[in-house]
SERO-4910 file (N, C-alpha, C, O; in steps of 0.05 Angstrom, whole numbers):
BEGIN
 pado doro    nc1    nc2    nc3   cac1   cac2   cac3    cc1    cc2    cc3    oc1    oc2    oc3
  Unk    A    554    531    117    538    518    137    509    528    136    490    512    137
  Unk    A    505    555    133    479    566    132    464    556    108    439    552    109
  Unk    A    478    553     85    465    543     61    456    515     64    435    507     53
  Unk    A    471    498     79    463    471     84    438    470    101    420    454     96
  Unk    A    436    488    121    412    489    138    388    498    121    366    487    125
  Unk    A    393    517    103    371    527     87    360    505     69    336    503     65
  Unk    A    378    489     58    370    467     40    353    447     56    333    437     47
  Unk    A    363    440     80    350    420     97    322    429    105    304    413    110
  Unk    A    318    456    108    292    466    117    275    475     94    253    486     99
  Unk    A    283    471     70    267    479     47    242    462     45    242    439     54
  Unk    A    220    473     34    195    458     32    198    432     17    187    412     24
  Unk    A    214    432     -5    217    408    -21    231    386     -5    224    363     -6
  Unk    A    251    394     11    265    375     28    246    363     49    247    339     54
  Unk    A    229    380     60    209    371     80    191    350     67    186    329     78
  Unk    A    182    355     42    165    337     28    178    310     23    166    289     27
  Unk    A    203    311     15    218    286      9    222    270     35    218    246     35
  Unk    A    229    284     57    233    269     82    207    257     92    207    234    101
  Unk    A    185    272     89    159    261     98    150    237     83    141    217     95
  Unk    A    153    237     57    145    214     41    163    190     45    154    167     45
  Unk    A    188    195     50    207    173     56    200    161     83    202    136     86
  Unk    A    193    177    103    184    167    129    159    149    125    157    127    136
  Unk    A    140    160    110    115    145    105    120    118     92    110     97    101
  Unk    A    136    118     71    141     93     56    156     73     73    151     49     73
  Unk    A    175     83     89    191     65    107    173     53    128    175     29    134
  Unk    A    155     69    139    136     59    160    118     38    148    112     18    161
  Unk    A    108     42    123     91     22    110    107     -4    106     96    -26    111
  Unk    A    132     -2     97    148    -26     92    153    -41    118    151    -65    119
  Unk    A    161    -26    139    166    -38    165    140    -51    176    141    -72    188
  Unk    A    118    -38    172     92    -48    182     86    -75    170     77    -93    184
  Unk    A     92    -79    144     88   -105    132    105   -127    145     96   -149    149
  Unk    A    130   -120    151    148   -139    163    139   -146    192    141   -168    201
  Unk    A    130   -125    206    119   -130    233     95   -148    232     91   -165    249
  Unk    A     78   -144    212     55   -161    209     63   -190    204     51   -209    214
  Unk    A     85   -194    188     95   -221    184    104   -233    210     99   -257    215
  Unk    A    116   -218    227    124   -228    254    100   -237    269    100   -258    282
  Unk    A     78   -221    269     54   -229    283     41   -254    272     32   -271    287
  Unk    A     42   -257    245     30   -281    233     46   -306    238     36   -327    246
  Unk    A     72   -304    233     89   -328    232    100   -336    260    105   -359    265
  Unk    A    104   -316    277    116   -323    303     98   -320    327    104   -331    349
  Unk    A     76   -305    324     57   -302    346     30   -314    341     12   -313    357
  Unk    A     26   -326    317      2   -340    311    -23   -323    306    -45   -333    308
  Unk    A    -19   -297    301    -42   -279    295    -54   -287    268    -41   -298    250
  Unk    A    -80   -281    265    -93   -286    240    -96   -261    223    -98   -239    234
  Unk    A    -97   -264    197   -102   -242    179   -129   -229    185   -131   -204    186
  Unk    A   -149   -245    190   -176   -235    195   -177   -216    218   -188   -194    216
  Unk    A   -164   -223    241   -165   -206    265   -150   -181    260   -159   -159    267
  Unk    A   -126   -183    249   -109   -159    246   -122   -139    226   -121   -115    231
  Unk    A   -133   -149    204   -145   -132    184   -169   -117    195   -171    -93    192
  Unk    A   -187   -132    208   -212   -119    217   -206    -98    238   -219    -77    239
  Unk    A   -187   -103    256   -181    -84    277   -164    -61    267   -168    -38    275
  Unk    A   -146    -66    248   -131    -45    236   -149    -25    221   -146     -1    224
  Unk    A   -169    -36    206   -187    -18    191   -204     -2    210   -207     23    206
  Unk    A   -216    -14    230   -234      1    248   -218     21    265   -227     45    265
  Unk    A   -197     14    278   -182     33    295   -169     55    278   -168     78    287
  Unk    A   -158     48    255   -146     68    238   -167     87    227   -162    111    225
  Unk    A   -190     76    219   -212     93    210   -221    113    231   -225    136    225
  Unk    A   -225    103    255   -232    121    277   -211    142    282   -218    166    286
  Unk    A   -186    135    280   -164    154    284   -164    176    263   -161    199    270
  Unk    A   -167    168    238   -166    188    216   -190    206    218   -187    230    214
  Unk    A   -214    196    224   -238    213    226   -236    231    251   -245    254    250
  Unk    A   -225    221    272   -220    238    296   -201    261    290   -206    284    298
  Unk    A   -180    255    275   -161    275    267   -175    296    249   -171    320    252
  Unk    A   -191    286    230   -204    304    211   -224    323    227   -226    346    220
  Unk    A   -237    312    247   -257    328    262   -244    347    281   -252    371    283
  Unk    A   -223    338    296   -212    355    317   -190    374    308   -188    396    318
  Unk    A   -173    365    290   -150    381    281   -157    397    256   -152    421    254
  Unk    A   -167    383    235   -173    396    210   -199    411    210   -205    428    193
  Unk    A   -216    405    230   -242    417    234   -261    412    211   -276    430    202
  Unk    A   -261    387    201   -279    380    180   -305    368    192   -304    356    213
  Unk    A   -327    372    177   -352    358    185   -351    330    174   -356    326    150
  Unk    A   -346    311    191   -341    284    181   -366    270    171   -365    250    158
  Unk    A   -390    282    177   -415    270    169   -425    281    142   -445    271    131
  Unk    A   -412    302    132   -422    315    108   -421    297     83   -436    300     65
  Unk    A   -403    277     84   -399    260     61   -423    241     57   -427    229     36
  Unk    A   -441    239     77   -464    221     76   -489    235     66   -511    223     68
  Unk    A   -487    258     56   -511    273     47   -520    267     19   -543    271     12
  Unk    A   -501    257      2   -507    252    -26   -509    222    -31   -490    208    -24
  Unk    A   -531    212    -43   -535    184    -47   -514    172    -64   -504    149    -60
  Unk    A   -506    186    -85   -486    176   -104   -459    174    -90   -444    154    -94
  Unk    A   -452    193    -73   -427    192    -58   -428    169    -38   -407    156    -34
  Unk    A   -451    165    -26   -453    142     -6   -448    116    -20   -434     99    -10
  Unk    A   -460    113    -44   -457     88    -59   -428     83    -66   -417     61    -62
  Unk    A   -415    104    -76   -387    101    -84   -369     97    -59   -350     82    -60
  Unk    A   -376    109    -37   -360    106    -12   -362     77     -2   -342     66      7
  Unk    A   -386     66     -3   -389     38      6   -374     19    -12   -361      0     -2
  Unk    A   -375     23    -38   -360      6    -57   -330      9    -51   -316    -11    -51
  Unk    A   -321     33    -47   -293     38    -42   -285     24    -16   -263     12    -14
  Unk    A   -301     27      5   -294     15     31   -293    -15     31   -275    -27     42
  Unk    A   -313    -28     17   -315    -57     18   -296    -70     -2   -281    -88      5
  Unk    A   -295    -60    -26   -278    -72    -47   -250    -60    -47   -230    -75    -48
  Unk    A   -249    -33    -47   -223    -20    -49   -207    -22    -24   -185    -33    -24
  Unk    A   -217    -11     -2   -202    -10     23   -198    -37     35   -176    -46     41
  Unk    A   -221    -51     40   -218    -78     52   -203    -97     34   -186   -112     43
  Unk    A   -210    -96      8   -197   -115    -11   -167   -110    -12   -152   -130    -12
  Unk    A   -159    -85    -12   -130    -79    -13   -116    -88     13    -94   -100     11
  Unk    A   -128    -83     36   -116    -91     61   -115   -121     65    -94   -132     72
  Unk    A   -137   -134     59   -139   -163     65   -120   -179     46   -105   -196     56
  Unk    A   -121   -173     21   -104   -189      2    -74   -185      8    -59   -204      6
  Unk    A    -67   -160     16    -39   -155     22    -30   -171     47     -9   -183     47
  Unk    A    -46   -170     68    -38   -184     93    -40   -214     89    -25   -229    101
  Unk    A    -59   -223     73    -61   -252     67    -36   -261     52    -26   -283     57
  Unk    A    -26   -244     34     -1   -251     19     22   -253     38     40   -270     35
  Unk    A     23   -236     59     44   -237     79     42   -262     95     61   -276    101
  Unk    A     17   -268    104     13   -292    121     21   -317    107     32   -335    119
  Unk    A     15   -319     81     21   -344     66     49   -343     54     59   -364     45
  Unk    A     62   -320     55     89   -319     44    107   -302     62    113   -311     84
  Unk    A    115   -278     53    131   -260     70    126   -232     61    116   -227     39
  Unk    A    133   -213     78    128   -185     73    142   -174     49    131   -158     34
  Unk    A    166   -183     44    182   -173     21    168   -180     -5    163   -162    -22
  Unk    A    162   -205     -9    149   -214    -34    122   -202    -37    114   -193    -59
  Unk    A    106   -201    -16     79   -190    -17     79   -161    -25     63   -152    -42
  Unk    A     97   -145    -13     99   -116    -19    108   -111    -47     97    -94    -61
  Unk    A    127   -127    -57    137   -123    -84    116   -131   -105    113   -118   -125
  Unk    A    102   -154   -100     81   -162   -118     59   -141   -120     47   -136   -141
  Unk    A     53   -128    -97     32   -108    -97     40    -84   -115     23    -70   -125
  Unk    A     66    -80   -118     75    -58   -135     73    -63   -165     84    -48   -181
  Unk    A     60    -86   -172     53    -90   -200     28    -73   -207     20    -72   -230
  Unk    A     16    -61   -187     -9    -46   -192     -6    -24   -213    -24    -22   -230
  Unk    A     16     -8   -215     18     11   -236     17     -1   -264      7     12   -283
  Unk    A     28    -25   -267     27    -38   -293     -1    -46   -300    -10    -43   -322
  Unk    A    -16    -56   -280    -44    -63   -284    -60    -38   -291    -78    -40   -308
  Unk    A    -55    -16   -277    -69      9   -283    -64     18   -312    -82     26   -326
  Unk    A    -38     16   -321    -31     24   -348    -46      6   -369    -56     17   -389
  Unk    A    -48    -19   -363    -62    -37   -381    -92    -31   -382   -104    -30   -403
  Unk    A   -104    -25   -359   -132    -19   -357   -138      8   -372   -158      9   -387
  Unk    A   -122     28   -368   -127     53   -381   -124     51   -412   -139     64   -426
  Unk    A   -105     35   -421   -103     30   -450   -127     15   -460   -137     22   -482
  Unk    A   -137     -4   -446   -161    -19   -454   -185     -1   -455   -201     -2   -473
  Unk    A   -188     16   -434   -211     35   -434   -210     55   -456   -230     63   -467
  Unk    A   -185     63   -464   -182     82   -486   -183     68   -513   -181     81   -534
  Unk    A   -185     42   -513   -186     26   -538   -162     31   -555   -164     34   -579
  Unk    A   -139     31   -542   -114     36   -556    -92     18   -545    -94      9   -522
  Unk    A    -72     12   -561    -50     -4   -552    -33     12   -532    -31     37   -535
  Unk    A    -21     -1   -513     -3     13   -495     20     26   -510     28     16   -531
  Unk    A     30     48   -499     54     61   -512     78     43   -509     78     24   -494
  Unk    A     99     50   -525    123     33   -525    135     30   -497    143      8   -489
  Unk    A    136     52   -482    147     51   -455    130     34   -437    140     21   -419
  Unk    A    103     35   -441     86     19   -425     89    -11   -431     89    -28   -413
  Unk    A     93    -18   -457     98    -45   -464    124    -55   -452    127    -78   -444
  Unk    A    144    -37   -453    170    -44   -440    166    -49   -410    177    -68   -400
  Unk    A    151    -32   -397    146    -35   -368    132    -62   -363    138    -75   -343
  Unk    A    112    -69   -379     97    -94   -376    116   -118   -378    116   -136   -362
  Unk    A    133   -117   -399    152   -139   -403    172   -142   -380    177   -164   -371
  Unk    A    182   -119   -371    201   -119   -348    187   -129   -323    199   -144   -308
  Unk    A    162   -120   -318    148   -129   -295    143   -159   -295    145   -172   -274
  Unk    A    136   -170   -318    131   -199   -320    156   -215   -315    156   -235   -301
  Unk    A    179   -205   -326    204   -219   -322    213   -216   -293    223   -235   -281
  Unk    A    209   -193   -281    216   -189   -253    199   -207   -235    210   -217   -215
  Unk    A    173   -210   -241    156   -227   -226    165   -256   -228    166   -271   -208
  Unk    A    173   -264   -252    183   -291   -256    207   -297   -239    209   -317   -226
  Unk    A    226   -278   -238    250   -281   -222    243   -282   -192    255   -297   -177
  Unk    A    225   -265   -184    218   -262   -156    205   -288   -145    211   -296   -123
  Unk    A    188   -300   -161    173   -323   -150    185   -350   -157    176   -371   -147
  Unk    A    205   -351   -175    217   -376   -183    247   -378   -178    259   -399   -181
  Unk    A    259   -355   -171    289   -354   -169    302   -361   -196    325   -370   -196
  Unk    A    288   -357   -217    299   -362   -244    296   -391   -253    304   -398   -275
  Unk    A    284   -408   -236    280   -436   -243    250   -440   -250    233   -439   -233
  Unk    A    245   -445   -276    218   -447   -286    203   -471   -274    178   -472   -275
  Unk    A    217   -490   -263    204   -515   -253    197   -513   -224    186   -533   -213
  Unk    A    201   -491   -210    195   -490   -182    187   -461   -174    194   -442   -187
  Unk    A    172   -459   -152    164   -434   -140    180   -429   -114    183   -448    -98
  Unk    A    189   -405   -111    204   -399    -86    185   -391    -64    193   -389    -40
  Unk    A    159   -386    -71    138   -381    -51    115   -400    -56    114   -412    -78
  Unk    A     97   -402    -38     74   -420    -42     55   -408    -63     55   -384    -68
  Unk    A     40   -426    -75     20   -417    -95      0   -397    -83     -8   -378    -97
  Unk    A     -8   -402    -58    -28   -384    -46    -16   -357    -41    -30   -337    -44
  Unk    A     10   -355    -33     23   -329    -29     24   -314    -55     20   -290    -56
  Unk    A     30   -328    -77     32   -315   -103      5   -305   -112      2   -282   -122
  Unk    A    -16   -321   -108    -43   -313   -117    -53   -289   -100    -63   -270   -111
  Unk    A    -49   -290    -74    -56   -267    -57    -40   -242    -64    -51   -220    -64
  Unk    A    -15   -245    -71      1   -222    -79     -8   -210   -105    -10   -185   -107
  Unk    A    -16   -226   -125    -27   -215   -150    -54   -202   -145    -59   -181   -156
  Unk    A    -70   -215   -128    -96   -203   -122    -93   -176   -107   -108   -158   -112
  Unk    A    -72   -174    -91    -67   -148    -77    -59   -126    -97    -66   -103    -93
  Unk    A    -45   -134   -118    -38   -114   -139    -63   -104   -153    -66    -80   -158
  Unk    A    -82   -123   -160   -107   -115   -172   -124    -98   -153   -136    -78   -161
  Unk    A   -124   -105   -127   -139    -90   -107   -127    -62   -104   -142    -43   -102
  Unk    A   -101    -60   -105    -88    -33   -103    -94    -17   -127    -98      8   -125
  Unk    A    -95    -29   -151   -102    -15   -175   -130     -3   -173   -135     20   -180
  Unk    A   -149    -20   -164   -177    -10   -160   -178     12   -139   -191     32   -142
  Unk    A   -163      8   -117   -162     27    -95   -151     54   -105   -160     75    -96
  Unk    A   -133     53   -124   -121     78   -135   -139     92   -155   -139    117   -156
  Unk    A   -154     77   -171   -169     89   -192   -198     97   -184   -208    117   -193
  Unk    A   -210     81   -167   -239     84   -163   -247    109   -148   -266    122   -156
  Unk    A   -234    117   -126   -245    139   -109   -237    167   -119   -239    186   -103
  Unk    A   -230    170   -144   -221    197   -153   -241    219   -148   -233    240   -138
  Unk    A   -266    215   -154   -287    236   -150   -291    241   -121   -296    264   -113
  Unk    A   -289    221   -104   -292    225    -75   -269    241    -64   -273    258    -47
  Unk    A   -245    234    -73   -221    249    -63   -222    278    -71   -215    296    -55
  Unk    A   -230    283    -96   -232    311   -106   -253    327    -90   -249    351    -86
  Unk    A   -274    314    -83   -297    328    -70   -294    330    -40   -300    351    -28
  Unk    A   -284    309    -27   -284    307      2   -256    306     15   -254    309     39
  Unk    A   -236    302     -1   -209    301      9   -202    273     19   -219    255     21
  Unk    A   -177    269     24   -167    242     30   -174    233     59   -179    209     63
  Unk    A   -174    251     78   -179    243    105   -207    231    108   -210    209    120
  Unk    A   -228    244     98   -255    234    100   -258    209     83   -271    189     92
  Unk    A   -248    209     58   -252    187     40   -238    162     51   -251    140     53
  Unk    A   -213    164     59   -199    141     69   -209    133     97   -211    109    103
  Unk    A   -214    152    114   -223    146    141   -250    131    141   -252    110    154
  Unk    A   -269    141    125   -295    127    123   -292    101    108   -306     81    114
  Unk    A   -274    100     88   -269     75     74   -260     53     92   -269     31     91
  Unk    A   -241     61    110   -231     41    130   -254     32    149   -256      9    154
  Unk    A   -269     51    158   -291     45    176   -311     26    163   -320      6    175
  Unk    A   -319     32    139   -339     16    124   -328    -12    119   -342    -32    124
  Unk    A   -303    -13    110   -291    -39    105   -288    -56    130   -294    -80    130
  Unk    A   -280    -43    152   -277    -57    178   -304    -67    189   -306    -89    198
  Unk    A   -324    -49    188   -351    -57    198   -363    -79    181   -375    -97    192
  Unk    A   -361    -77    155   -372    -98    137   -359   -125    143   -373   -145    144
  Unk    A   -332   -125    147   -319   -150    152   -324   -161    180   -321   -184    186
  Unk    A   -333   -143    198   -339   -151    226   -362   -171    226   -364   -188    244
  Unk    A   -380   -170    206   -402   -189    205   -392   -217    198   -405   -237    204
  Unk    A   -369   -219    186   -357   -245    179   -337   -253    201   -337   -276    209
  Unk    A   -321   -234    209   -301   -240    231   -302   -218    251   -291   -196    247
  Unk    A   -316   -221    274   -318   -200    294   -291   -192    304   -273   -209    306
  Unk    A   -287   -167    311   -260   -157    319   -251   -170    345   -227   -171    350
  Unk    A   -270   -180    362   -262   -192    387   -255   -222    385   -247   -234    404
  Unk    A   -259   -233    361   -252   -261    357   -223   -264    351   -213   -263    328
  Unk    A   -208   -267    373   -178   -266    372   -166   -293    368   -175   -313    378
  Unk    A   -144   -293    353   -127   -317    350    -98   -308    351    -89   -291    336
  Unk    A    -82   -321    369    -54   -314    371    -45   -314    399    -59   -324    417
  Unk    A    -21   -304    404     -9   -304    430     -2   -275    438     14   -262    425
  Unk    A    -16   -266    460    -10   -239    469     15   -239    487     19   -256    504
  Unk    A     32   -219    482     56   -214    498     62   -185    495     49   -171    479
  Unk    A     80   -175    511     88   -146    508     97   -140    480     91   -119    469
  Unk    A    113   -158    468    124   -154    441    102   -154    420    101   -137    403
  Unk    A     83   -173    422     62   -174    403     43   -150    406     32   -140    386
  Unk    A     39   -141    431     22   -117    435     35    -92    422     21    -77    408
  Unk    A     61    -89    426     76    -67    413     74    -69    383     71    -49    369
  Unk    A     76    -93    373     75    -97    344     48    -89    332     46    -76    311
  Unk    A     26    -96    346     -1    -89    337     -4    -58    338    -15    -46    319
  Unk    A      5    -46    359      4    -17    362     20     -4    339     11     16    328
  Unk    A     43    -15    333     59     -4    311     45     -5    285     44     14    270
  Unk    A     32    -28    279     18    -32    253     -4    -11    250     -8      0    229
  Unk    A    -19     -7    272    -42     11    271    -34     40    272    -43     57    256
  Unk    A    -17     47    292    -10     75    296     12     85    276      7    104    261
  Unk    A     34     72    275     56     81    258     53     72    229     58     87    211
  Unk    A     45     47    226     43     36    198     18     45    183     16     41    159
  Unk    A     -1     58    197    -25     68    184    -29     97    188    -27    113    169
  Unk    A    -35    105    213    -42    133    218    -19    153    213    -22    172    198
  Unk    A      4    148    225     27    166    221     37    165    193     44    186    181
  Unk    A     39    141    182     49    138    154     30    153    135     40    168    117
  Unk    A      4    150    138    -15    164    120    -12    194    124    -13    209    104
  Unk    A    -10    203    149     -8    232    154     17    243    141     16    264    128
  Unk    A     40    230    144     65    239    132     62    240    101     72    259     89
  Unk    A     50    220     90     48    219     60     30    242     51     37    256     32
  Unk    A      7    247     64    -10    269     55      3    296     60     -1    314     44
  Unk    A     18    299     82     32    324     87     53    329     65     58    352     58
  Unk    A     66    308     56     87    311     36     76    323     10     90    337     -5
  Unk    A     50    318      4     38    328    -20     35    359    -20     29    371    -40
  Unk    A     38    371      4     38    400      5     64    412     -6     64    436    -13
  Unk    A     85    396     -7    111    407    -14    122    396    -40    139    409    -53
  Unk    A    113    372    -48    123    360    -73     99    349    -89     77    346    -78
  Unk    A    104    344   -115     82    334   -133     75    306   -126     92    290   -116
  Unk    A     50    298   -132     41    271   -127     58    251   -142     63    229   -132
  Unk    A     66    258   -166     82    239   -182    109    234   -169    119    212   -170
  Unk    A    121    255   -157    146    252   -143    142    235   -118    159    217   -111
  Unk    A    120    239   -104    115    224    -79    111    194    -85    121    178    -71
  Unk    A     97    188   -107     93    160   -114    119    146   -121    123    123   -116
  Unk    A    138    161   -134    164    149   -140    180    145   -115    193    124   -112
  Unk    A    180    164    -97    196    162    -72    184    140    -54    198    128    -38
  Unk    A    158    134    -58    145    113    -42    156     85    -49    149     66    -35
  Unk    A    172     84    -70    185     58    -77    203     48    -55    212     25    -55
  Unk    A    209     65    -35    225     57    -12    210     35      3    222     19     17
  Unk    A    183     35      1    167     16     17    175    -13     12    182    -27     31
  Unk    A    174    -23    -13    182    -51    -17    211    -57    -11    217    -79     -2
  Unk    A    228    -37    -15    256    -42     -9    260    -44     22    275    -61     31
  Unk    A    247    -27     37    250    -28     66    238    -54     76    248    -66     95
  Unk    A    215    -63     65    203    -88     73    222   -111     67    225   -129     84
  Unk    A    234   -111     44    252   -133     37    277   -133     55    284   -154     65
  Unk    A    290   -110     59    314   -109     75    308   -118    104    323   -133    116
  Unk    A    286   -108    115    280   -115    143    272   -144    146    279   -157    165
  Unk    A    257   -155    126    249   -183    127    274   -201    126    275   -221    140
  Unk    A    293   -194    110    318   -209    108    335   -207    134    345   -226    144
  Unk    A    338   -182    143    355   -177    167    343   -187    193    357   -197    210
  Unk    A    317   -183    196    304   -188    222    292   -216    223    296   -231    242
  Unk    A    277   -223    202    262   -249    202    276   -271    186    265   -292    183
  Unk    A    300   -265    177    316   -285    162    302   -297    138    304   -321    132
  Unk    A    287   -280    124    274   -289     99    295   -293     78    313   -277     74
  Unk    A    293   -316     64    313   -322     44    307   -306     19    286   -307      6
  Unk    A    327   -289     12    324   -271    -12    350   -272    -27    369   -258    -19
  Unk    A    351   -287    -49    375   -290    -64    378   -270    -86    361   -252    -89
  Unk    A    399   -272   -102    404   -253   -124    381   -250   -144    374   -228   -152
  Unk    A    368   -273   -150    346   -272   -169    323   -256   -158    310   -240   -173
  Unk    A    317   -259   -132    295   -244   -120    301   -214   -120    284   -197   -125
  Unk    A    326   -207   -113    333   -179   -113    332   -167   -141    322   -144   -144
  Unk    A    341   -181   -161    340   -171   -188    311   -168   -197    303   -147   -208
  Unk    A    294   -188   -190    266   -186   -197    252   -163   -183    236   -149   -196
  Unk    A    259   -158   -158    247   -136   -143    255   -109   -156    238    -92   -159
  Unk    A    280   -106   -163    290    -81   -175    276    -77   -202    269    -54   -209
  Unk    A    272    -98   -217    258    -96   -243    230    -86   -240    220    -69   -255
  Unk    A    216    -98   -220    188    -90   -216    186    -61   -207    169    -46   -217
  Unk    A    204    -53   -189    204    -25   -180    212     -6   -203    202     16   -204
  Unk    A    229    -15   -221    238      1   -244    214      8   -262    215     29   -275
  Unk    A    194     -9   -263    171     -4   -280    156     22   -272    145     35   -289
  Unk    A    157     28   -246    144     52   -236    158     77   -248    144     96   -256
  Unk    A    184     76   -250    199     99   -261    193    101   -291    191    123   -302
  Unk    A    192     78   -305    186     78   -334    158     89   -339    154    106   -356
  Unk    A    138     80   -323    111     90   -327    108    119   -319     91    133   -331
  Unk    A    124    129   -300    123    157   -293    132    175   -316    123    197   -319
  Unk    A    151    165   -332    160    181   -355    138    182   -376    135    202   -390
  Unk    A    122    161   -379    100    161   -398     80    182   -389     69    197   -406
  Unk    A     74    183   -363     54    203   -353     64    231   -357     48    249   -364
  Unk    A     90    235   -352    100    263   -355     99    272   -384     92    295   -390
  Unk    A    105    253   -403    103    261   -431     75    267   -439     70    286   -454
  Unk    A     56    250   -430     28    254   -437     17    280   -425      1    293   -437
  Unk    A     26    287   -400     17    311   -388     28    336   -401     15    357   -402
  Unk    A     52    333   -412     64    357   -425     55    361   -453     60    382   -465
  Unk    A     42    341   -465     33    342   -493     10    361   -496      0    365   -518
***
């Protein structure tokens, strides 16, 4: 009994539990957003701009009050400011908007799984930048991802799409946006940490989009349920999920955390099917598993390259 308690309280177990909580909250958040779009008439524009601004304020408040960081220090260097603005407008806003637009035009399950094509896009980009062909495992991952995407969006029937063309396009764009989001802010994260980088990125993205769609320009139906759903998306699906994920990195490696985060698309898919009655047949499940499998394949490539 004591050994079981010791295992459950070990740092590694804490890290695994934290990242699983974060990934599950992200997945559930996508499905809750689908509920707001499809059943309460909310718009992507309103939800994205308010999620970015309120979440950005929350993260910066946490960094200032709990972590005791100087949240204004990141604005002292012109080069950092330029990179931060690019990250906020293109990386943060682009990643959030394309993902939620894919949900609004389709469903949370498909949108989340399509976004997980990002590691394949990153592998292709890094190979192109290195002016070399992808490794065999990377080529395998690309092939599997393409076939998985085909099954996901066509149900195996080449003559029809199981989702709208706009949902597919927004889903692919979200994968590219996530790839940019993952690659671009490396120097900012190393210098200023994730709280300041992501917090200010959200604020910048939200404020920039406010000039196009003001946060008070609301569309939808307010009710107690929709209010709870919005709070969940902002508090649990963003702030708490992000905090749990970053805390998990204290106990486990980033590569392990990224693999465990694969729970996100699965939780989104299961909840969308169980709660919102999204049609998800055998072909879609197989396609989803194939896309998620590419992350495991690409992680083995990284481990081999790191150990060489």
